N, C-alpha and C positions, 0 to 999 in steps of 0.2 A: 615525403613518405605518405602524404595523405591518401594516395590512391589505395595502398595497402589497407589502411585503416578504414576507408570507404567500403572496400569490398568485405572486410570483416564485419563492419558495422551493419551492412545490409543484411548478411547472413544471420548476424546475432538478433537483429530486429525481427526477422521471420521467424527465428527459434523461439523467442520469448512472446511472440504473439500467437504462436501455434504450438502451445505447450501440451495439449492432449495428444497422447500417442495415436498413430493411425491404427484403426481396427482392422482394416483390410487393405491390401495393395492393389492399387489401379495402375495397370501398365501404361496408361495414357499420361502424357506429360501435361500438366496444367499450365497456364500461361506463365505464372511466376517462375516455374522451373525453366521454361524456354528463355525467359528474360535473363535468369542467371547462367544458363548455358551460353548465350550470347555474351554476356559480360565477362565470363571466364575466357572465351575464346578471344575476345578483344583485347583484354587486359594482358593475357598470357602470350598470345600470338603476335600482337603488334608492338610488344615492348622494344625499346631501342637501347642497345648498349646496357643492358640489365643482365647481371649474373656474372659469375666468375670464369665461366667457359666461353664467353661471347667470342674472343678471338679464334678459338679453337673451331667453333661452329662456322666462322667465315671462311676458315681454311677448308672446311669440309664443302662448303658451297663453291669455293673457288676450284677445288679438285673435281666437283661434279660437272663444271663447265669444261674441263679438259679431258675427262675420261670418256671412253665409249661405254655403250650399254653393258658390254661383257666385263669390262674393267669395273665398273660400279658394282655389279653383281658379285664380283669376286672379292670385293672389300669386306672388311669386317662390318658387322651390323648391316646386312645387305639391303634391308628395307629402307633404312635411313639413308644410305648411299644411293640407292635407286630413287628415292624422293628427291635428293638433291640434283641428280643427274636430270630427271624429268623437269624440274622447275627451271634449271638452267637452259634446258633445250627449249623451253617456252619463253624464254627471256625474263624470267622471274628473279627474286632475290631472296635473301635469308628471311625476310618477313613472310613470304609466302611459304617457305618451308616450316617456319615456327607456327603459322596459322593452322597448317594441315596437322602438325603434331598436337597443337592446342586443342583442335576439334576431337582428336582421339582421346586426349586426356580427359577433356571435360565430359565427353560421352561416357567414359568408364567410371569417372568420379561420381557423376550425378546418378548413373544407374546404380551404383553401389549404395550411395547415400540413400536413395529413394526406397531401398528394400529394408531399410532400417526402421524400427518403430518410431523414432524421432528423426526423420530425414533432414530437417533443416539444422537441427542440432548436430548431426553428423557433419554437415558441410561446415558448421562453426569449427569444429575440431579440426577439419582438414585445412582450412584456409592459412593459418599461421605458418605451418612448416611445409606441408605437402604441396600446397598450391604456390605459396610465396618463394620458398626456398628451392624445392626439388623441381616443379614444373617450369619455373622461371630461370633456374640455374643449370640444371642438368636435362636438357631437352631430350635426348634420347632416352635417359632412364625414366624421366617423367612420363614419356609416351608409353614406355614398356609398363610402367606401373598402372597407368590408365587401362591398358588392355588386360593386364592381370586382373584388374577389379571386375571387368566384365566376365572374366573366367570364374571369379569368386561368386558373383550373382548366379552363374549357372551351377556352380558346385553347391551352392546353398539349396538349389532345386533337385539335387541328386544327379546332375549331368557331368560326370566325371570326365567323359571323353571330350565334351565341350570345353571344360576347364583346361585340359591338357593342350588342346588345339589353340585356345586363346594364348596360353602361355608360350607355345611355340612361335606364334606370331609376334608375341611381345619380345621374344629372344631375337627376333630378326632386326629388332630396333636397338636392342642391348643384350647381348648374349648372356649376362649375369642372371637374367630372368629364369634361366633354366634350373636354378636352385629350387625352384618352388614345384617342379614337375613330380618328384617323389611325393609330395603331399597329397597327390591324387590316390596314392596307395592307402594313406592314412585316413582319407576322408570317407571311406566306405564303412558300412556298418561292421564288417569284419575283413580282415586282410586274408583274402583267399587266393589259391593258386592261379585261378583264372585272371584275376586282376594283376597279380604279379607278372604273369606270363606276357601281358602287352604293356604294362607300364615300364617294366625294367628295360625291355628292348627299345621302347620309345625314348626313354631317357638317354640311353646309351647312343642311340642313332642321333638324337639332336646334338648330344655332347660332341659326337665325332664330327658332325657336319658343320656345326656353328661355333663350337667353344674350343676344339682342340687346337685350331690353327693359331690361337692367340694365347695359349696357356704359357708359352715361353715369354711372350711380351709381358703378360700379367705378372709372372714371377719377377722379371727384371724391373718393371716399372713401380710395383707395389711392394713386392717382398724383398727383392735383391736391394733396392735402394732404401728400403725401410722408411717409405713415405709415411708421414703422419698427418692425420686430419685434425685441425684445431677444434675442439669441442666434440670429438667423436664420443667421449664418454658421456657427455650430456645427451646426445642424441640417441646412443644405444640404451641409456637409462630411460629415455622417454618411451621406448617400446618395452623394456623390461618391467616398468611400473603397472602399466595396465595388464601385462601378462600376468604379473603376481596377484593384482586384483581379481582378475578373471579365475585364476586357480583357487583362489580363497572363496569366491562367491559364485561359482559356475552354476551350481544348482538354482541360484536365484534368477539366472538369465532366462530360463524357462525355454530351452532350445530343444529342437528335435535331436534324438540320439546322434545322428549323422553330423549334424552342426556342432554339437558339443564335443564330439570326438575330434573334429577338424580344428576348432578354435582352441581346444586343450592343447593340441600339438603346436599351433602357432604360438600360444601363450609360453609353452616351454621353450620354443626356438627363440622367442624374444628374450628370455633369460640367459639362455646358452650364449648369446651374443656378448654378453658382460663377461663370460668366462673366456670366450675367444679373443675379446679385446685385452684381457689381461696377459695372455700368452702369445698373441700374434706379434711378430716383429713389424707388421705395418698396420696401423690403425686405420688407414685409408681403405685397405681391402675389406676389412670387416665393416667399416662405415658404410661403404657402397652397397655391399650385400644386405646390411640391415635395413636399407630403404624399402625393400620389399615387404618388411614387416610393419611399415606405417599404417596400412589398413587396419591392423590390430588396435591401434590408438582410436581410429574413427569408430571401429565395432564396439569397443569396450566403453569409452567415455560417453558415447551417444546413448548407450543402453543403461548406463549406471543409474540415472534417475529411476528406471523401472525396477532395477535390481535392489536399490536401497530404499525405494518409497513404495507407494502403491502401484502394482504392475500396470494398471489401467488407469492411473490418475494422472493429473497435470504435474504433481511434484515440483512446483515452481522453485523451491529452495535448491533442490539438486540441479535443475536446469540452470539457474543462476550461477551455481558453483562451478558448473561445467564451462559455462560462458567466460566466467572470470578466469579460470585456469587457462583457457585458450588465448584470452586477451593478454595475459601475463607471458605466455610463450611468445606471442607476436612482439610484445613490447621488449622483452630480453633479447630477442633476435635483432631487432632494429637498432636498439640503443647500445647494446653491449657485444653483439656478435663480432667476431674478428674480422669477418669479411663482409659485413653488412654494407660497408661503403661501396661495394661493387654493385649493390642494388639501389643505391641512393645517389642522386635523386631519381625517382621513377621517371623514365622518359617514354613517351608514347609517340611511335613513328608519325602518325598523321599529323600531329602538332608540330613536331620537328621538320616534316616536309612543309608545312604551311609557313612556319617561321623562316625557313630558308628561302622561300619564294618571296617574301616581302622585302 
């Protein structure tokens, strides 16, 4: 399991040696961020037999080799199906598919982290669950979340349409991402008729084109069979806790009115998932949808030192508390997670290939 701790330790070292919050955002990526981007792509994209859905993704790859272009586009999650088809036509394998998905995920994650006041601390919060469990276990949904985070960056700049477009692209990798499109309405300074007139039809159109064809399958697989996800309560609580903290301290986060409105709705949504989990016949359905609220954890916990300490100070105590909490999350998952054995040991494909040739 040392590769997981190495990745976390590198992010933690950078967070604790860069404790001063950034005063202005520079869109250019410095060398350390390019290095972290490469590390994420290599670790996530070239993993070998890591994650609970590994066999499912091998089946997707196999289908991509048999299907025509039209058949691939007709599949659910068309972008992912098209990627498998293209890689198969080029003679590639599952590792090529995963690497492309890792590129999109890492791009979104780093872009989202870099617009936070403490970008390295944001990455520390993301590594234990978003990177380790989601990106390495749920390839399609991890890619979708990465694209959604690109949308969140745009939304923070007031670019509502760009947020919707990124979310639509995310939905082509996993249609559940459409749950976030209505938040475009809530992100504006006020909910006006003009916004409603394009957001509502856009949501309905995406739902019909991407989601409607699999509603019956969703009902059968998740609801009808009453599938349950082990640990769903803990994962949902991990969103609800920062949601509650934000609602209590939101005026200390010093956000623009539009940002405060959006993250207030996100925080409320994180708490609502706890109620949904209590009444839903399938914890899996709730668990999978709640994954799109993980950016709330990154947003709140990375900004907590500023909210509880000096807004422009290093606040080392709160930084270390956040790092320690994130380390605890990773340790609990690796040592006590019911499905952690599917992530252990971590295997890296180039090493497996080299060992097989000896």
